[in-house]
C-alpha positions, -999 to +999 in steps of 0.1 A: -459+746-213-485+725-219-504+707-194-526+679-196-546+660-174-571+640-200-571+602-194-570+596-230-544+618-241-515+596-236-532+564-235-516+538-257-518+502-264-507+473-239-489+454-264-464+481-263-448+475-226-427+446-229-425+422-197-415+436-163-386+407-161-370+424-194-368+458-183-330+469-175-320+481-141-323+515-141-291+533-147-278+559-126-279+558-089-285+582-056-273+614-052-273+648-030-284+650+002-307+632+028-345+634+025-365+629+062-399+610+057-426+614+077-450+591+067-457+565+101-482+564+114-500+572+078-532+578+099-530+599+131-552+592+164-529+612+190-508+642+189-473+643+195-438+641+181-445+625+145-410+623+133-377+639+137-337+640+133-328+635+172-338+608+196-366+618+220-372+603+252-409+614+263-413+630+294-447+618+306-446+582+315-466+555+306-469+567+266-460+551+235-423+555+231-400+551+199-362+547+193-345+563+169-317+542+159-292+562+141-265+544+115-247+583+108-250+619+114-279+635+111-267+670+118-281+686+084-272+715+067-292+702+037-324+683+033-356+673+019-387+669+036-419+649+026-447+641+049-483+622+046-509+623+076-545+618+078-563+628+107-587+600+118-602+590+152-617+610+180-593+639+164-609+669+151-588+704+146-550+693+143-522+712+131-492+698+115-458+716+123-423+713+102-401+730+130-363+734+129-336+739+152-302+749+154-281+713+158-256+710+186-236+740+196-248+762+168-270+792+182-286+801+156-293+787+119-305+807+084-322+788+061-340+790+028-369+767+017-387+755-016-415+731-024-452+732-011-475+721+018-511+713+015-538+701+031-573+682+013-603+670+031-625+643+012-603+646-025-588+613-033-600+612-071-568+612-096-553+645-100-571+661-069-551+645-037-530+667-018-501+643-025-508+649-061-505+689-057-479+687-038-460+668-063-476+687-090-463+719-070-425+709-070-420+697-106-440+728-119-431+758-096-467+764-092-498+754-072-534+753-081-543+775-052-526+799-026-544+794+006-541+789+043-542+754+031-522+754+000-483+768+005-460+778-020-421+782-007-396+795-034-358+802-013-382+817+015-358+827+040-362+822+076-342+816+110-341+796+140-320+796+172-317+774+201-342+786+225-366+797+196-377+771+170-389+786+138-420+769+118-413+763+079-455+753+081-483+753+102-508+734+085-544+730+100-564+699+088-596+688+103-608+653+111-607+628+075-582+655+060-546+642+048-518+669+052-490+667+028-456+684+023-426+681+001-398+709+008-360+713+006-342+733+036-304+749+030-285+766+057-275+796+044-250+804+073-235+772+074-250+762+107-265+725+107-298+720+121-323+695+132-360+690+123-393+680+140-431+671+126-450+674+154-493+676+154-509+695+181-545+699+189-554+728+171-531+757+165-500+761+187-469+783+187-437+767+175-422+767+213-459+749+222-454+726+194-415+714+199-424+713+236-449+691+229-427+666+209-404+663+240-434+651+259-449+625+239-451+606+205-482+607+181-493+575+174-518+559+149-520+532+124-481+527+130-472+501+104-438+478+102-425+466+071-419+434+085-423+396+067-419+360+069-412+341+041-425+360+009-456+372+029-452+410+036-461+422+068-477+458+069-501+461+091-519+438+069-515+406+052-500+414+019-495+379-003-476+376-035-507+356-051-533+378-038-531+403-072-522+431-052-488+434-043-472+405-054-445+402-031-429+438-040-418+462-012-441+489+000-443+506+037-448+537+050-413+551+065-403+574+090-372+581+094-342+603+074-330+583+045-295+585+029-302+604-005-334+628-016-325+625-056-317+599-080-298+609-107-287+588-143-274+591-178-275+563-208-265+567-241-290+545-262-282+541-301-312+521-321-295+500-351-331+488-361-362+508-369-388+489-348-368+482-315-376+487-278-358+487-247-366+497-212-358+500-173-372+496-141-384+525-123-393+525-086-382+488-085-386+480-049-378+444-038-399+428-004-378+425+028-375+389+033-377+374+069-347+352+082-357+331+114-338+337+147-325+304+162-346+306+190-382+324+177-395+352+202-425+342+225-455+359+218-484+361+248-518+383+247-528+394+283-564+401+293-563+435+280-554+424+244-516+438+248-493+413+230-461+410+252-425+396+238-398+375+256-374+353+244-344+357+223-339+382+198-356+387+163-343+372+131-340+396+103-359+413+078-343+431+046-341+427+014-322+398-001-286+401-013-288+394-044-307+429-052-286+453-029-301+484-018-297+517-040-290+496-072-313+496-104-329+467-091-336+479-059-341+514-056-347+517-018-324+542-002-308+530+033-318+549+066-300+573+085-319+572+111-354+550+115-375+541+142-378+512+166-401+501+200-385+488+225-382+449+222-400+444+255-432+477+255-464+466+250-486+469+219-521+476+215-536+443+195-557+467+170-523+477+153-505+440+152-516+418+134-482+401+127-474+374+150-440+390+149-448+424+161-427+447+138-395+430+150-389+454+172-392+485+152-419+510+137-402+519+102-380+504+078-345+509+073-350+509+036-373+536+023-397+511+003-411+539-020-386+568-024-418+588-013-410+625-023-375+617-036-364+634-071-358+614-102-340+630-133-332+609-160-313+616-196-314+597-227-285+604-255-301+589-281-286+582-316-305+568-349-284+544-364-310+528-384-314+524-418-344+551-419-358+578-400-378+565-367-408+577-344-390+575-311-415+573-281-408+571-244-433+551-228-446+551-191-457+518-175-473+506-142-464+469-137-485+463-101-471+437-082-443+426-114-476+419-138-476+426-171-503+458-178-525+438-196-529+415-166-543+437-142-573+426-124-602+444-106-589+429-069-554+452-078-550+480-059-566+513-065-539+536-079-505+527-099-492+564-103-508+599-099-483+627-105-466+648-127-438+641-150-422+669-175-402+662-202-378+679-220-357+677-253-325+695-269-302+687-294-273+672-287-247+699-291-274+726-276-268+741-241-305+748-233-328+724-226-365+728-241-397+720-217-420+697-242-444+689-221-456+688-185-481+659-180-506+650-154-498+609-157-519+588-139-527+550-139-559+538-124-566+499-119-600+498-102-624+503-127-604+514-160-568+507-167-546+535-182-516+514-175-492+525-203-489+563-212-467+578-241-450+608-226-434+621-261-431+615-292-404+628-316-388+620-350-355+614-353-338+611-390-311+589-401-278+593-382-294+620-363-294+625-324-316+637-296-311+642-257-343+633-238-347+642-200-376+633-176-380+648-144-404+639-116-411+632-079-425+603-059-460+611-054-478+592-024-505+567-027-485+548-056-483+508-063-452+492-073-429+489-094-431+508-130-410+513-159-399+535-186-392+522-223-378+539-252-394+526-286-388+533-324-409+526-351-405+537-390-412+574-396-449+577-411-442+597-444-454+634-435-453+629-398 
């Protein structure tokens, strides 16, 4: 296996990438068990419960409260978990706990865990963020450093009882540090389980951390993917014309989402030696706001709190023309997501929206598939008149724009993660790992927006199978695309 992080190693000219609108919907669909995502608030300013799979009513009065809205059972026997949080504000030493307990009447749950969890401070360069390190570990099965702030799980066993929760991990993070994780939990005794992600002020036992989750919710820059028309409201105004997000869905989800994986297979036959075909990757159209029959009223008191009154909010969801969970809208729906009470006060510092979160604290559609696994297989046949050089390209279409249209005002990151690339003869049973690339695109201060992931020679009437496996990292801007391109073979290549 070879690994490369060199910026120039995979870079190719922008004109090899077609326009985004010409890309086909991604083939395949969501599959596998649910994924629990804890990414809202992203920046943490108070400890407490960050995310859980069961509703909690805080025992402390007068503290911020969230309502877990469920659209199905959250009794889990297998699930993935993704986390990204940053310690901010007055918080100093903070510990992030992923806790597991039996669900319902089960007295005990035995389980195994695979994946990684990392805390890193002040490391935001490409290929050094905790988000990248977690994604790298999940993709390659190894981690760059083993320590109390970089944990790697390989079917690590554990058990928990109804009275004694177990900590899958307990990560310590100082102010300014980011805590990231992507793990997969499987029950090994058939019992279902529940999960909680809790932040504590310093170290704590699993029982104490679980108890803090009973008493109060954590708080911070809780963002809500609300919108009105084409203006996406997610903690700040994001306009289609601002050259950054282009109206594409973007958000910080918290909840339980239907599937942790997207799998697809595609037969591709090239009849011309010079050809190109591409597919949308992480397509996430923005939510659209539909006004209620009578708009709610907002008032602000002397303390700066926003109060809501009047009839219910309108709706804010992806348009019906691009159904959720399809190749044009790769956003899994929530089994459970957070709302806030429609009449609760909202700290004005976290409410730049005249429609404050529509009463919700997260999105019922996971915007970016954070932590999700994508596995794509192409069965390629060369039916052209001669030998072809096949190239698989990966391009960033930030805001739906062509890579050549990237501007200095574009967001810093397009993609910062690993991709494993496999090849095999069509009749072979075993895949060969051709490469595991650190692929990243940077739009501010440069532009590595189109990468060649692999190139190989395919003779006339020959076939080959190509496979990509990757996990979605944090710190990305949508959307992207995969492009298969052929050119005539160069003699002796």
